[in-house]
C-alpha positions as CSV (number, residue, x, y, z in Angstrom):
1,X,-125.2,-137.6,-64.5
2,X,-122.8,-135.2,-66.2
3,X,-122.4,-132.0,-64.3
4,X,-120.4,-129.0,-65.6
5,X,-119.8,-125.9,-63.5
6,X,-122.7,-126.8,-61.2
7,X,-125.2,-127.4,-64.0
8,X,-126.7,-130.6,-65.3
9,X,-125.7,-131.0,-69.0
10,X,-126.3,-134.7,-69.8
11,X,-127.7,-137.9,-68.4
12,X,-126.7,-141.4,-69.5
13,X,-129.7,-143.9,-69.3
14,X,-129.0,-147.5,-68.5
15,X,-125.3,-147.0,-69.3
16,X,-126.1,-146.7,-73.0
17,X,-128.2,-143.7,-74.2
18,X,-126.7,-140.3,-73.7
19,X,-129.2,-137.5,-73.5
20,X,-128.0,-133.8,-73.4
21,X,-130.3,-131.6,-71.4
22,X,-130.8,-128.1,-69.8
23,X,-133.5,-129.3,-67.5
24,X,-133.9,-132.8,-66.0
25,X,-137.0,-133.7,-64.0
26,X,-136.0,-136.5,-61.7
27,X,-139.3,-138.3,-60.6
28,X,-137.7,-141.6,-59.6
29,X,-140.1,-142.9,-56.9
30,X,-139.2,-143.7,-53.3
31,X,-137.5,-147.1,-53.9
32,X,-134.9,-146.1,-56.5
33,X,-132.1,-147.1,-54.3
34,X,-129.5,-147.4,-57.0
35,X,-130.3,-143.9,-58.2
36,X,-129.9,-142.4,-54.7
37,X,-126.5,-144.0,-54.5
38,X,-125.6,-142.6,-58.0
39,X,-126.8,-139.1,-57.0
40,X,-124.8,-139.3,-53.8
41,X,-121.6,-140.3,-55.6
42,X,-122.2,-137.5,-58.1
43,X,-122.1,-134.9,-55.4
44,X,-125.8,-133.9,-55.6
45,X,-127.1,-132.6,-52.3
46,X,-129.1,-135.3,-50.4
47,X,-130.2,-135.5,-46.8
48,X,-131.7,-138.3,-44.7
49,X,-135.4,-137.8,-43.7
50,X,-137.9,-139.5,-41.4
51,X,-140.3,-142.2,-42.7
52,X,-142.5,-144.9,-41.1
53,X,-142.6,-148.7,-41.1
54,X,-145.0,-151.4,-39.7
55,X,-147.4,-154.0,-41.0
56,X,-150.5,-154.5,-43.1
57,X,-153.7,-155.3,-41.3
58,X,-156.8,-157.0,-42.9
59,X,-160.4,-157.0,-41.8
60,X,-163.7,-158.1,-43.4
61,X,-165.0,-155.1,-45.4
62,X,-168.3,-155.7,-43.7
63,X,-166.8,-155.1,-40.3
64,X,-165.5,-151.7,-41.4
65,X,-168.8,-150.8,-43.2
66,X,-170.8,-151.6,-40.0
67,X,-168.4,-149.6,-37.8
68,X,-168.5,-146.5,-40.1
69,X,-172.1,-146.6,-41.4
70,X,-174.0,-148.3,-38.6
71,X,-177.5,-149.3,-39.7
72,X,-176.9,-148.0,-43.2
73,X,-174.1,-150.5,-43.9
74,X,-174.7,-152.3,-47.1
75,X,-176.8,-149.6,-48.6
76,X,-176.2,-149.8,-52.4
77,X,-176.0,-146.0,-52.5
78,X,-172.9,-146.0,-50.2
79,X,-169.4,-146.8,-51.2
80,X,-167.5,-149.4,-49.1
81,X,-166.1,-147.6,-46.1
82,X,-162.6,-146.6,-45.3
83,X,-161.0,-145.2,-42.1
84,X,-158.1,-143.1,-40.8
85,X,-156.7,-143.8,-37.4
86,X,-153.9,-142.1,-35.3
87,X,-152.5,-143.1,-31.9
88,X,-150.0,-140.9,-30.1
89,X,-147.9,-142.4,-27.3
90,X,-147.3,-139.6,-24.8
91,X,-144.6,-141.7,-23.0
92,X,-142.3,-142.2,-26.1
93,X,-143.6,-139.4,-28.4
94,X,-144.1,-142.0,-31.1
95,X,-147.1,-142.2,-33.3
96,X,-148.8,-145.1,-34.9
97,X,-151.3,-144.5,-37.7
98,X,-153.2,-146.1,-40.6
99,X,-151.7,-145.4,-44.0
100,X,-152.7,-146.2,-47.6
101,X,-156.1,-147.6,-46.5
102,X,-157.4,-149.9,-49.3
103,X,-161.2,-150.7,-49.1
104,X,-162.2,-153.8,-51.0
105,X,-158.7,-154.7,-51.9
106,X,-155.7,-157.0,-51.3
107,X,-152.2,-157.0,-49.7
108,X,-149.5,-157.2,-52.4
109,X,-145.8,-157.8,-52.6
110,X,-143.6,-154.8,-53.3
111,X,-140.0,-155.9,-52.9
112,X,-137.5,-154.5,-55.4
113,X,-134.5,-156.5,-54.3
114,X,-133.7,-160.2,-53.9
115,X,-134.2,-162.0,-50.6
116,X,-136.4,-159.4,-49.1
117,X,-140.1,-159.2,-48.4
118,X,-142.1,-155.9,-48.5
119,X,-145.8,-155.4,-48.4
120,X,-148.1,-152.8,-49.9
121,X,-151.8,-152.6,-50.4
122,X,-154.2,-151.9,-53.3
123,X,-158.0,-151.6,-53.8
124,X,-159.7,-153.5,-56.6
125,X,-161.4,-151.2,-59.2
126,X,-164.8,-152.1,-57.9
127,X,-163.7,-152.3,-54.3
128,X,-165.3,-155.8,-54.2
129,X,-162.7,-158.2,-52.7
130,X,-164.7,-158.2,-49.4
131,X,-161.5,-157.4,-47.5
132,X,-160.3,-154.0,-46.2
133,X,-156.6,-153.5,-45.5
134,X,-154.3,-150.7,-44.5
135,X,-150.8,-150.2,-43.2
136,X,-150.4,-149.7,-39.5
137,X,-147.1,-147.9,-39.2
138,X,-144.9,-146.1,-36.7
139,X,-142.7,-143.1,-37.2
140,X,-139.0,-143.6,-37.7
141,X,-136.7,-140.7,-37.0
142,X,-133.2,-140.1,-38.4
143,X,-131.8,-140.8,-35.0
144,X,-133.2,-144.3,-35.2
145,X,-131.0,-145.3,-38.1
146,X,-127.9,-143.1,-37.7
147,X,-128.7,-140.0,-39.8
148,X,-126.2,-140.4,-42.5
149,X,-127.6,-139.8,-46.0
150,X,-128.2,-143.4,-47.0
151,X,-128.6,-145.0,-43.6
152,X,-132.4,-145.1,-43.9
153,X,-132.0,-147.4,-46.9
154,X,-129.8,-149.7,-44.9
155,X,-132.4,-149.6,-42.1
156,X,-135.2,-150.6,-44.5
157,X,-133.1,-153.4,-46.0
158,X,-132.3,-154.9,-42.6
159,X,-136.0,-155.5,-41.7
160,X,-137.0,-156.5,-45.3
161,X,-134.4,-159.2,-45.1
162,X,-135.5,-160.3,-41.7
163,X,-139.1,-160.6,-43.0
164,X,-137.8,-162.7,-45.9
165,X,-136.1,-165.0,-43.4
166,X,-138.9,-165.2,-40.9
167,X,-141.4,-165.9,-43.7
168,X,-139.5,-169.0,-44.8
169,X,-136.9,-167.7,-47.3
170,X,-139.3,-168.3,-50.3
171,X,-140.9,-164.8,-50.6
172,X,-143.8,-165.8,-48.4
173,X,-144.7,-163.1,-45.9
174,X,-144.8,-163.5,-42.1
175,X,-148.2,-163.2,-40.6
176,X,-149.5,-163.1,-37.1
177,X,-153.0,-162.6,-35.6
178,X,-153.6,-159.6,-33.4
179,X,-154.3,-161.9,-30.4
180,X,-151.0,-163.7,-30.9
181,X,-149.1,-160.5,-31.4
182,X,-150.5,-158.9,-28.3
183,X,-149.8,-162.0,-26.2
184,X,-146.4,-162.7,-27.9
185,X,-147.5,-166.1,-29.2
186,X,-147.2,-167.7,-32.6
187,X,-149.2,-170.2,-34.6
188,X,-152.9,-169.2,-34.6
189,X,-154.4,-169.6,-38.1
190,X,-158.1,-169.2,-37.5
191,X,-157.9,-165.8,-39.3
192,X,-160.9,-163.6,-39.5
193,X,-160.2,-163.3,-43.2
194,X,-157.8,-165.4,-45.2
195,X,-154.5,-163.4,-45.8
196,X,-154.5,-162.1,-49.4
197,X,-150.7,-161.7,-49.8
198,X,-149.2,-163.8,-52.6
199,X,-147.3,-166.1,-53.2
200,X,-148.3,-167.1,-49.6
201,X,-147.8,-166.5,-45.9
202,X,-146.3,-168.2,-42.9
203,X,-147.3,-167.7,-39.3
204,X,-144.4,-166.1,-37.4
205,X,-143.6,-163.5,-34.7
206,X,-143.6,-160.1,-36.3
207,X,-141.5,-158.8,-33.4
208,X,-138.6,-160.7,-35.0
209,X,-138.7,-158.6,-38.2
210,X,-139.5,-155.2,-36.8
211,X,-137.7,-152.9,-34.3
212,X,-139.0,-153.0,-30.7
213,X,-140.0,-149.4,-30.8
214,X,-142.3,-150.2,-33.7
215,X,-143.9,-153.3,-32.3
216,X,-144.3,-151.8,-28.8
217,X,-146.1,-148.8,-30.3
218,X,-148.4,-150.9,-32.5
219,X,-149.2,-153.1,-29.4
220,X,-150.4,-150.0,-27.6
221,X,-152.2,-148.6,-30.6
222,X,-154.3,-151.7,-31.5
223,X,-156.6,-151.6,-28.4
224,X,-157.0,-147.9,-28.9
225,X,-158.0,-148.4,-32.5
226,X,-160.4,-151.1,-31.3
227,X,-162.2,-148.4,-29.3
228,X,-162.6,-146.3,-32.5
229,X,-163.7,-149.2,-34.7
230,X,-165.4,-152.1,-33.0
231,X,-163.6,-155.3,-33.9
232,X,-160.5,-153.7,-35.2
233,X,-158.4,-155.4,-32.6
234,X,-160.3,-158.7,-32.7
235,X,-157.8,-161.5,-31.8
236,X,-158.4,-163.3,-35.1
237,X,-157.5,-160.3,-37.2
238,X,-154.4,-160.9,-39.3
239,X,-151.4,-158.7,-39.8
240,X,-148.8,-159.2,-42.5
241,X,-145.2,-157.9,-42.5
242,X,-143.4,-155.8,-43.3
243,X,-144.4,-152.4,-44.6
244,X,-141.3,-150.3,-45.1
245,X,-141.8,-148.2,-48.2
246,X,-144.3,-145.7,-47.0
247,X,-142.1,-142.7,-48.1
248,X,-138.6,-141.9,-49.2
249,X,-135.9,-142.3,-46.6
250,X,-133.9,-139.7,-48.5
251,X,-134.6,-136.1,-49.7
252,X,-133.0,-134.6,-52.8
253,X,-132.5,-131.1,-51.5
254,X,-134.0,-128.3,-53.6
255,X,-134.6,-124.6,-53.4
256,X,-137.8,-122.5,-53.7
257,X,-137.6,-122.7,-57.5
258,X,-137.7,-126.5,-57.0
259,X,-134.2,-126.9,-58.4
260,X,-131.4,-128.9,-56.7
261,X,-129.5,-126.6,-54.4
262,X,-126.1,-127.6,-55.9
263,X,-127.1,-128.6,-59.4
264,X,-128.7,-126.1,-61.8
265,X,-131.3,-127.6,-64.1
266,X,-132.0,-130.6,-61.9
267,X,-135.6,-130.7,-60.7
268,X,-136.1,-133.4,-58.0
269,X,-139.9,-134.3,-58.1
270,X,-142.5,-136.3,-56.1
271,X,-142.1,-139.0,-53.6
272,X,-138.6,-140.1,-54.6
273,X,-137.4,-136.6,-54.1
274,X,-138.8,-136.6,-50.6
275,X,-141.4,-133.9,-51.3
276,X,-144.6,-136.0,-51.4
277,X,-146.3,-138.8,-49.5
278,X,-148.7,-140.4,-51.8
279,X,-150.2,-140.5,-55.3
280,X,-152.0,-137.2,-55.2
281,X,-149.3,-135.1,-53.4
282,X,-146.8,-136.5,-55.9
283,X,-149.0,-135.5,-58.8
284,X,-149.4,-132.0,-57.5
285,X,-145.7,-131.7,-56.9
286,X,-145.0,-132.8,-60.4
287,X,-147.5,-130.2,-61.7
288,X,-145.8,-127.5,-59.7
289,X,-142.4,-128.5,-61.0
290,X,-143.7,-128.4,-64.6
291,X,-145.1,-124.9,-64.0
292,X,-141.7,-123.7,-62.7
293,X,-140.0,-125.0,-65.9
294,X,-142.6,-123.5,-68.2
295,X,-142.3,-120.1,-66.5
296,X,-138.5,-120.2,-66.8
297,X,-138.3,-121.2,-70.5
298,X,-141.4,-119.6,-71.9
299,X,-140.8,-117.1,-74.7
């Protein structure tokens, strides 16, 4: 980034192509760790922000359909069912909640660095995998990782590396049944559904690759979720770790005109900028940034 008198004037792409600019839309995504470091070194205003981490949980889609639709489950006029669950721990003021629920989908790998394991989820186009998955995550506050600008990234890396090690150091993901997790046991493999994560999985103790405050909150939340959706906390239900990329751990600070507070012409946008938490909110944020630029430069 070339900045002159507080204004962005040029960006160099991949250390090769130089692109002069008056306006730069920076929609980098929430895992662009090298770009965050570059921005920080360039003096662009950043701040640490809260996010959430946890696990992926998988159920037979039929179980979710029956819980949500009752006697109408399986009706061809109904889409496969989804859910949204929240648990608030009044003792710790922590929350656990479902995130990025994927009906009829699979758990996928999402690591962006070597020797780390990260999970995510997706739905098949026709929602026809027979498996429902979602993240069960717990809030992480800036005090949990130090609060310096890039400390959240270090926090994520720590647990992603632990997941890699616990999973066998071959990019397999650690898995544990709900029953083993709640009883602090390891080894049960009679899963209610076969784990969908590739390249593979290894039974392990998920408490070894997540902070205590996360696993303790999930352990309280699972029985509560089982009261909302019958069978959600079945002992044979499988959980896969770790889910750490729910949202950006960094915010690129901007003003009401959606411009960087210290760098004129720089428009931080979407999830990577810290102003969105999913596909739709990121799209809307991008649209609003585009409108700001149009209004500024229109003739």
